[in-house]
C-alpha positions as a LaTeX table, in Angstrom:
\begin{tabular}{lrrr}
\hline
Residue & $x$ (\AA) & $y$ (\AA) & $z$ (\AA) \\
\hline
Met1 & 56.11 & $-52.88$ & 14.11 \\
Ser2 & 53.57 & $-50.22$ & 12.98 \\
Gln3 & 54.58 & $-47.29$ & 10.90 \\
Thr4 & 54.40 & $-43.74$ & 12.52 \\
Asp5 & 52.17 & $-41.18$ & 10.96 \\
Val6 & 54.30 & $-38.08$ & 10.28 \\
Phe7 & 54.69 & $-34.84$ & 8.60 \\
Ile8 & 57.62 & $-33.94$ & 6.61 \\
Gly9 & 59.22 & $-30.51$ & 6.32 \\
Ile10 & 61.70 & $-29.52$ & 3.52 \\
Asp11 & 63.45 & $-26.04$ & 3.26 \\
Thr12 & 66.23 & $-25.28$ & 0.66 \\
Ser13 & 67.26 & $-21.78$ & 1.75 \\
Cys14 & 70.32 & $-19.91$ & 0.49 \\
Tyr15 & 72.92 & $-21.66$ & 2.60 \\
Thr16 & 71.19 & $-24.73$ & 4.26 \\
Thr17 & 69.43 & $-27.87$ & 3.07 \\
Ser18 & 67.08 & $-28.95$ & 5.73 \\
Thr19 & 64.62 & $-31.66$ & 6.42 \\
Ala20 & 62.48 & $-32.57$ & 9.48 \\
Val21 & 59.90 & $-35.04$ & 10.56 \\
Leu22 & 57.11 & $-34.39$ & 13.20 \\
Asp23 & 54.72 & $-36.91$ & 14.65 \\
Arg24 & 50.91 & $-36.06$ & 15.20 \\
Gln25 & 51.67 & $-34.76$ & 18.54 \\
Gly26 & 54.25 & $-32.23$ & 17.30 \\
Ser27 & 57.14 & $-34.19$ & 18.66 \\
Leu28 & 60.44 & $-33.99$ & 16.47 \\
Leu29 & 61.22 & $-37.52$ & 15.43 \\
Ala30 & 64.01 & $-36.71$ & 13.02 \\
Glu31 & 66.08 & $-33.78$ & 11.56 \\
Glu32 & 68.82 & $-33.61$ & 9.12 \\
Arg33 & 70.57 & $-30.46$ & 7.82 \\
Arg34 & 73.57 & $-29.74$ & 5.65 \\
Val35 & 75.17 & $-26.32$ & 5.42 \\
Leu36 & 76.14 & $-25.37$ & 1.69 \\
Asn37 & 79.93 & $-25.07$ & 1.02 \\
Val38 & 81.32 & $-21.65$ & 0.44 \\
Lys39 & 84.80 & $-21.28$ & $-0.34$ \\
Asn40 & 87.08 & $-19.38$ & 2.11 \\
Gly41 & 87.17 & $-15.64$ & 1.40 \\
Gln42 & 83.89 & $-15.71$ & $-0.64$ \\
Arg43 & 80.75 & $-13.85$ & 0.60 \\
Gly44 & 78.16 & $-16.00$ & $-0.92$ \\
Leu45 & 77.05 & $-18.37$ & $-3.61$ \\
Ala46 & 75.45 & $-17.98$ & $-7.04$ \\
Gln47 & 71.89 & $-19.34$ & $-7.22$ \\
Ser48 & 73.10 & $-22.09$ & $-9.78$ \\
Glu49 & 75.55 & $-23.41$ & $-7.24$ \\
Met50 & 72.93 & $-23.27$ & $-4.43$ \\
Ile51 & 70.71 & $-25.33$ & $-6.59$ \\
Phe52 & 73.38 & $-27.79$ & $-7.45$ \\
Gln53 & 74.12 & $-28.41$ & $-3.86$ \\
His54 & 70.62 & $-28.55$ & $-2.76$ \\
Thr55 & 69.85 & $-31.14$ & $-5.42$ \\
Arg56 & 72.74 & $-33.30$ & $-4.28$ \\
Asn57 & 71.97 & $-32.86$ & $-0.67$ \\
Leu58 & 68.35 & $-33.42$ & $-0.35$ \\
Pro59 & 67.92 & $-36.99$ & $-1.42$ \\
Glu60 & 70.85 & $-38.00$ & 0.94 \\
Leu61 & 69.19 & $-36.26$ & 3.89 \\
Leu62 & 65.93 & $-38.02$ & 3.17 \\
Glu63 & 67.56 & $-41.44$ & 2.69 \\
Ile64 & 69.17 & $-40.94$ & 6.14 \\
Ile65 & 65.85 & $-40.28$ & 7.88 \\
Phe66 & 63.79 & $-43.05$ & 6.21 \\
Ala67 & 66.67 & $-45.59$ & 6.71 \\
Arg68 & 66.47 & $-44.89$ & 10.53 \\
His69 & 62.54 & $-44.72$ & 11.05 \\
Asp70 & 59.61 & $-46.60$ & 9.61 \\
Leu71 & 57.47 & $-43.67$ & 8.65 \\
Lys72 & 53.98 & $-43.23$ & 7.06 \\
Val73 & 53.83 & $-39.72$ & 5.54 \\
Ala74 & 50.62 & $-37.94$ & 6.35 \\
Gly75 & 51.47 & $-34.59$ & 4.87 \\
Ile76 & 54.53 & $-32.58$ & 3.49 \\
Gly77 & 55.33 & $-28.81$ & 4.05 \\
Val78 & 57.85 & $-27.03$ & 1.96 \\
Thr79 & 59.11 & $-23.45$ & 1.30 \\
Asn80 & 58.72 & $-22.19$ & $-2.13$ \\
Lys81 & 59.73 & $-18.50$ & $-1.88$ \\
Pro82 & 61.50 & $-16.06$ & 0.53 \\
Arg83 & 58.34 & $-14.03$ & 1.65 \\
Pro84 & 54.63 & $-14.42$ & 1.46 \\
Leu85 & 54.22 & $-12.16$ & $-1.55$ \\
Asp86 & 53.33 & $-12.96$ & $-5.05$ \\
Ser87 & 56.39 & $-11.15$ & $-6.23$ \\
Ser88 & 58.72 & $-13.05$ & $-3.94$ \\
Tyr89 & 60.98 & $-15.44$ & $-5.97$ \\
Met90 & 64.37 & $-17.09$ & $-5.52$ \\
Pro91 & 65.52 & $-20.20$ & $-7.48$ \\
Ala92 & 67.03 & $-22.05$ & $-4.56$ \\
Phe93 & 63.56 & $-22.69$ & $-3.25$ \\
Leu94 & 62.64 & $-24.57$ & $-6.32$ \\
Ser95 & 65.01 & $-27.56$ & $-5.38$ \\
Gly96 & 62.89 & $-28.28$ & $-2.19$ \\
Ala97 & 59.55 & $-27.50$ & $-3.69$ \\
Gly98 & 60.20 & $-29.73$ & $-6.59$ \\
Cys99 & 61.18 & $-32.53$ & $-4.53$ \\
Ala100 & 58.19 & $-32.01$ & $-2.16$ \\
Arg101 & 55.69 & $-31.90$ & $-5.04$ \\
Thr102 & 57.10 & $-35.31$ & $-6.36$ \\
Leu103 & 56.79 & $-36.91$ & $-3.04$ \\
Ser104 & 53.31 & $-35.53$ & $-2.43$ \\
Cys105 & 52.14 & $-36.93$ & $-5.97$ \\
Val106 & 53.76 & $-40.28$ & $-5.39$ \\
Leu107 & 52.67 & $-40.73$ & $-1.86$ \\
Asn108 & 49.32 & $-39.20$ & $-2.43$ \\
Val109 & 49.44 & $-36.96$ & 0.46 \\
Pro110 & 48.68 & $-33.22$ & 0.88 \\
Leu111 & 51.32 & $-30.62$ & 0.03 \\
Phe112 & 51.43 & $-27.35$ & 1.95 \\
Leu113 & 53.51 & $-24.50$ & 0.57 \\
Ile114 & 54.81 & $-21.68$ & 2.76 \\
Ser115 & 57.37 & $-19.08$ & 2.32 \\
His116 & 60.90 & $-19.19$ & 4.16 \\
Gln117 & 59.67 & $-16.29$ & 6.29 \\
Glu118 & 56.52 & $-18.25$ & 7.46 \\
Asn119 & 58.72 & $-21.10$ & 8.00 \\
His120 & 60.85 & $-19.23$ & 10.57 \\
Leu121 & 57.70 & $-18.04$ & 12.33 \\
Glu122 & 56.18 & $-21.62$ & 12.52 \\
Ala123 & 59.43 & $-23.05$ & 13.80 \\
Ala124 & 59.60 & $-20.31$ & 16.51 \\
Leu125 & 55.89 & $-20.83$ & 17.45 \\
Trp126 & 56.51 & $-24.65$ & 17.67 \\
Ser127 & 59.82 & $-24.02$ & 19.64 \\
Val128 & 58.47 & $-21.46$ & 22.34 \\
Met129 & 54.79 & $-21.45$ & 22.21 \\
Pro130 & 54.10 & $-17.74$ & 23.30 \\
Pro131 & 50.73 & $-17.38$ & 25.09 \\
Thr132 & 49.57 & $-14.90$ & 22.40 \\
Lys133 & 49.44 & $-16.41$ & 18.93 \\
Asn134 & 46.74 & $-14.33$ & 17.22 \\
Arg135 & 48.65 & $-10.99$ & 17.09 \\
Leu136 & 52.22 & $-10.09$ & 17.85 \\
Leu137 & 55.30 & $-8.44$ & 16.32 \\
Met138 & 57.86 & $-10.73$ & 14.64 \\
Leu139 & 61.37 & $-9.53$ & 13.79 \\
His140 & 62.83 & $-11.65$ & 11.14 \\
Ala141 & 66.72 & $-11.00$ & 11.16 \\
Ser142 & 68.99 & $-13.08$ & 8.99 \\
Gly143 & 71.62 & $-12.99$ & 6.26 \\
Gly144 & 69.23 & $-11.72$ & 3.70 \\
Thr145 & 66.34 & $-10.07$ & 5.72 \\
Thr146 & 65.70 & $-7.52$ & 8.46 \\
Asp147 & 61.96 & $-7.18$ & 8.58 \\
Phe148 & 59.51 & $-6.13$ & 11.41 \\
Leu149 & 56.13 & $-7.87$ & 10.74 \\
Leu150 & 52.80 & $-7.72$ & 12.36 \\
Val151 & 51.61 & $-11.18$ & 12.65 \\
Glu152 & 47.84 & $-11.91$ & 12.79 \\
Leu153 & 46.26 & $-15.29$ & 12.54 \\
Lys154 & 43.28 & $-15.45$ & 10.27 \\
Thr155 & 40.30 & $-17.73$ & 10.13 \\
Asn156 & 41.79 & $-19.88$ & 7.53 \\
Gln157 & 44.66 & $-20.60$ & 10.02 \\
Arg158 & 47.03 & $-18.92$ & 7.76 \\
His159 & 49.19 & $-16.06$ & 9.20 \\
Gln160 & 48.98 & $-12.73$ & 7.65 \\
Leu161 & 52.36 & $-10.85$ & 7.81 \\
Thr162 & 52.19 & $-7.10$ & 7.33 \\
Asn163 & 55.53 & $-5.29$ & 6.94 \\
Val164 & 55.87 & $-2.39$ & 9.45 \\
Gly165 & 59.59 & $-1.54$ & 9.15 \\
Gly166 & 63.01 & $-3.16$ & 8.38 \\
Ser167 & 66.43 & $-2.18$ & 6.94 \\
Val168 & 66.74 & 0.32 & 4.19 \\
Asp169 & 70.16 & $-0.84$ & 2.92 \\
Leu170 & 72.29 & $-3.69$ & 4.38 \\
Gln171 & 70.50 & $-6.51$ & 6.08 \\
Gly172 & 71.68 & $-7.39$ & 9.69 \\
Gly173 & 73.28 & $-10.68$ & 8.45 \\
Gln174 & 75.06 & $-8.77$ & 5.69 \\
Phe175 & 76.51 & $-6.54$ & 8.21 \\
Ile176 & 77.94 & $-9.25$ & 10.34 \\
Asp177 & 79.14 & $-11.22$ & 7.35 \\
Arg178 & 81.04 & $-7.89$ & 5.77 \\
Val179 & 82.66 & $-7.39$ & 9.16 \\
Gly180 & 83.41 & $-10.93$ & 9.65 \\
Val181 & 84.97 & $-11.66$ & 6.35 \\
Ala182 & 87.14 & $-8.52$ & 6.79 \\
Leu183 & 88.33 & $-9.90$ & 10.17 \\
Gly184 & 89.31 & $-13.13$ & 8.39 \\
Leu185 & 86.42 & $-15.24$ & 9.39 \\
Ser186 & 84.55 & $-17.88$ & 7.25 \\
Phe187 & 81.34 & $-17.05$ & 5.55 \\
Pro188 & 78.62 & $-17.13$ & 6.84 \\
Ala189 & 80.43 & $-15.31$ & 9.67 \\
Gly190 & 77.61 & $-15.22$ & 12.38 \\
Ala191 & 78.77 & $-18.09$ & 14.62 \\
Ala192 & 82.52 & $-17.13$ & 14.30 \\
Leu193 & 81.90 & $-13.52$ & 15.05 \\
Glu194 & 79.99 & $-14.39$ & 18.06 \\
Lys195 & 82.65 & $-16.69$ & 19.33 \\
Leu196 & 85.27 & $-13.91$ & 18.73 \\
Ala197 & 83.17 & $-11.35$ & 20.60 \\
Arg198 & 83.24 & $-13.38$ & 23.63 \\
Ser199 & 86.85 & $-12.66$ & 24.32 \\
Ala200 & 86.23 & $-8.84$ & 23.98 \\
Ala201 & 87.77 & $-6.71$ & 26.68 \\
Gly202 & 85.52 & $-3.74$ & 25.74 \\
Ile203 & 82.86 & $-2.76$ & 23.12 \\
Phe204 & 84.03 & $-0.59$ & 20.05 \\
Ser205 & 81.33 & 1.88 & 19.84 \\
Leu206 & 79.51 & 2.00 & 16.34 \\
Pro207 & 76.84 & 4.36 & 15.19 \\
Val208 & 73.17 & 3.43 & 15.32 \\
Ala209 & 70.91 & 4.82 & 12.49 \\
Val210 & 67.20 & 4.25 & 13.06 \\
Lys211 & 64.24 & 6.46 & 11.89 \\
Gly212 & 60.84 & 5.19 & 12.93 \\
Gly213 & 60.80 & 1.39 & 12.05 \\
Gln214 & 63.57 & 1.92 & 9.54 \\
Ile215 & 67.12 & 0.84 & 10.19 \\
Ser216 & 70.40 & 1.65 & 8.19 \\
Phe217 & 73.28 & $-0.78$ & 8.70 \\
Ser218 & 75.65 & 0.63 & 5.99 \\
Gly219 & 76.91 & 3.36 & 8.19 \\
Pro220 & 77.82 & 1.11 & 11.08 \\
Ala221 & 79.26 & $-1.42$ & 8.63 \\
Thr222 & 81.45 & 1.32 & 7.10 \\
Ala223 & 82.60 & 2.46 & 10.60 \\
Ala224 & 83.39 & $-1.17$ & 11.57 \\
Leu225 & 85.56 & $-1.78$ & 8.47 \\
Arg226 & 87.47 & 1.57 & 9.05 \\
Ala227 & 88.00 & 0.40 & 12.76 \\
Ile228 & 89.55 & $-2.76$ & 11.47 \\
Asp229 & 91.76 & $-1.02$ & 8.91 \\
Ala230 & 92.93 & 1.40 & 11.87 \\
Gly231 & 94.09 & $-1.75$ & 13.83 \\
Asn232 & 91.50 & $-1.81$ & 16.49 \\
Glu233 & 91.20 & $-4.95$ & 18.61 \\
Pro234 & 89.14 & $-7.44$ & 16.50 \\
Ala235 & 87.13 & $-8.87$ & 19.53 \\
Asp236 & 85.95 & $-5.36$ & 20.51 \\
Ile237 & 84.80 & $-4.65$ & 16.96 \\
Ala238 & 82.91 & $-7.93$ & 16.98 \\
Arg239 & 81.25 & $-7.05$ & 20.16 \\
Gly240 & 80.55 & $-3.52$ & 18.86 \\
Val241 & 78.74 & $-5.20$ & 15.89 \\
Glu242 & 76.48 & $-7.08$ & 18.24 \\
Ala243 & 75.85 & $-4.08$ & 20.47 \\
Ala244 & 74.99 & $-1.78$ & 17.37 \\
Ile245 & 72.49 & $-4.55$ & 16.02 \\
Ala246 & 70.83 & $-5.02$ & 19.37 \\
Ser247 & 70.40 & $-1.39$ & 19.76 \\
Ser248 & 69.20 & $-0.81$ & 16.40 \\
Phe249 & 66.48 & $-3.47$ & 16.78 \\
Ala250 & 65.41 & $-2.20$ & 20.14 \\
Ser251 & 64.91 & 1.46 & 19.04 \\
Ala252 & 62.92 & 0.33 & 15.91 \\
Ile253 & 60.70 & $-2.02$ & 17.93 \\
Ile254 & 60.05 & 0.79 & 20.54 \\
Asn255 & 59.21 & 3.22 & 17.78 \\
Ile256 & 56.84 & 0.70 & 15.99 \\
Ser257 & 55.26 & 0.03 & 19.40 \\
Lys258 & 54.04 & 3.58 & 19.49 \\
Glu259 & 51.93 & 3.14 & 16.43 \\
Gln260 & 50.83 & $-0.60$ & 16.76 \\
Glu261 & 49.25 & $-2.31$ & 19.69 \\
Phe262 & 51.30 & $-5.18$ & 20.96 \\
Asn263 & 53.37 & $-6.08$ & 23.97 \\
Glu264 & 54.95 & $-9.36$ & 22.81 \\
Val265 & 57.76 & $-9.66$ & 20.16 \\
Ile266 & 59.11 & $-12.99$ & 18.68 \\
Val267 & 62.54 & $-12.79$ & 17.15 \\
Val268 & 63.34 & $-15.34$ & 14.36 \\
Gly269 & 66.25 & $-15.95$ & 11.90 \\
Gly270 & 69.98 & $-16.61$ & 12.19 \\
Ile271 & 70.79 & $-13.45$ & 14.18 \\
Ser272 & 68.36 & $-14.28$ & 16.93 \\
Ala273 & 70.67 & $-17.30$ & 17.77 \\
Asn274 & 73.27 & $-14.84$ & 19.02 \\
Ile275 & 73.15 & $-14.99$ & 22.79 \\
Tyr276 & 74.55 & $-11.39$ & 23.43 \\
Ile277 & 72.04 & $-9.90$ & 21.03 \\
Arg278 & 69.24 & $-11.95$ & 22.60 \\
Glu279 & 69.97 & $-10.83$ & 26.16 \\
Thr280 & 70.63 & $-7.29$ & 25.41 \\
Leu281 & 67.54 & $-6.88$ & 23.16 \\
Thr282 & 65.41 & $-8.59$ & 25.85 \\
Ala283 & 66.78 & $-6.37$ & 28.53 \\
Lys284 & 66.06 & $-3.18$ & 26.56 \\
Leu285 & 62.62 & $-4.29$ & 25.72 \\
Arg286 & 61.78 & $-5.46$ & 29.17 \\
Ser287 & 62.36 & $-1.95$ & 30.40 \\
Arg288 & 59.50 & $-0.80$ & 28.18 \\
Gly289 & 57.10 & $-3.41$ & 29.31 \\
Met290 & 57.62 & $-5.77$ & 26.38 \\
Thr291 & 58.01 & $-9.52$ & 26.47 \\
Thr292 & 60.57 & $-11.16$ & 23.94 \\
Tyr293 & 60.49 & $-14.58$ & 22.80 \\
Phe294 & 63.28 & $-16.42$ & 21.04 \\
Pro295 & 63.10 & $-20.05$ & 19.64 \\
Lys296 & 65.79 & $-22.36$ & 20.68 \\
Pro297 & 69.16 & $-21.26$ & 18.91 \\
Ala298 & 68.90 & $-24.45$ & 16.71 \\
Tyr299 & 65.51 & $-23.49$ & 15.49 \\
Ser300 & 66.55 & $-19.68$ & 14.92 \\
Thr301 & 68.94 & $-20.61$ & 12.05 \\
Asp302 & 67.57 & $-22.08$ & 8.88 \\
Asn303 & 65.58 & $-25.31$ & 9.33 \\
Ala304 & 62.69 & $-27.33$ & 8.20 \\
Val305 & 60.87 & $-27.83$ & 11.43 \\
Gly306 & 58.56 & $-24.77$ & 10.61 \\
Cys307 & 57.50 & $-26.60$ & 7.39 \\
Ala308 & 56.50 & $-29.65$ & 9.17 \\
Ala309 & 54.72 & $-27.76$ & 11.85 \\
Ala310 & 52.74 & $-25.92$ & 9.31 \\
Ala311 & 51.82 & $-29.10$ & 7.57 \\
Leu312 & 50.53 & $-30.48$ & 10.84 \\
Arg313 & 48.66 & $-27.31$ & 11.90 \\
Leu314 & 47.18 & $-26.81$ & 8.53 \\
Ser315 & 46.00 & $-30.45$ & 8.35 \\
Gly316 & 43.82 & $-29.63$ & 11.35 \\
Val317 & 45.96 & $-31.12$ & 14.14 \\
Glu318 & 46.09 & $-28.70$ & 17.00 \\
Leu319 & 49.38 & $-28.61$ & 18.75 \\
\hline
\end{tabular}
């Protein structure tokens, strides 16, 4: 049986160890992920603990993939920092980058380094394939990021990401996690808060603080925590958090659109997996003539498919 030429992706983010394999046609052949363990009641992990868990997880995930498939590696893509900036750094990404560099050397195949933010973009483009790829607005909304970025494809086939807005204090995911943990949900709280919100009888109204393309989530978070202390219905508060986030995103995007020329928005990151936020944001932007694209929920959260897709694309293979 002949081996299959593949491109491997590796991502070691704050809370998920991820690996993925694409063939030359861009089809997903294999994927393994493992969420890092966070003790109940805690709201995060130290970088040293992240590195320890990634170092333990990554060999096991790769062993699973290679035990099931006969693969010939043609290239490797890996995240090495949070954002595509010289000043961007986070130790957790060194776990994946070091492993990928070793594999590249031993296998004598090209290594492609991208940021975690670019990985989300690549996964989204692989998942939904919007008609316009050369210039669009991207919202990256996750536990550690709320960024509005103008995406432009350059002649070297690298994407240039220009920040045009974002959160000035709490990130969207931090807002969700703080309220979720206060409601007794496990960390990260995104999926559990979404499940709780489905049983809401109403929406607890929370303030929205948007100025231009800048969002403040600290006020809405404080209001939600006060509502919890006052004994308001947990499900209604959870729905209120979702509604406040969707409204904040929509207002900021509409404001940014007045200065930038775009009519297509792609939303990536863990928050974009929330169905209520997806549907509410889509409806608000549709009323302004904008089309909103979301990757499949599985590729909204942290994954390595974007790394594999970047390696495939930057190798000169057109999807």
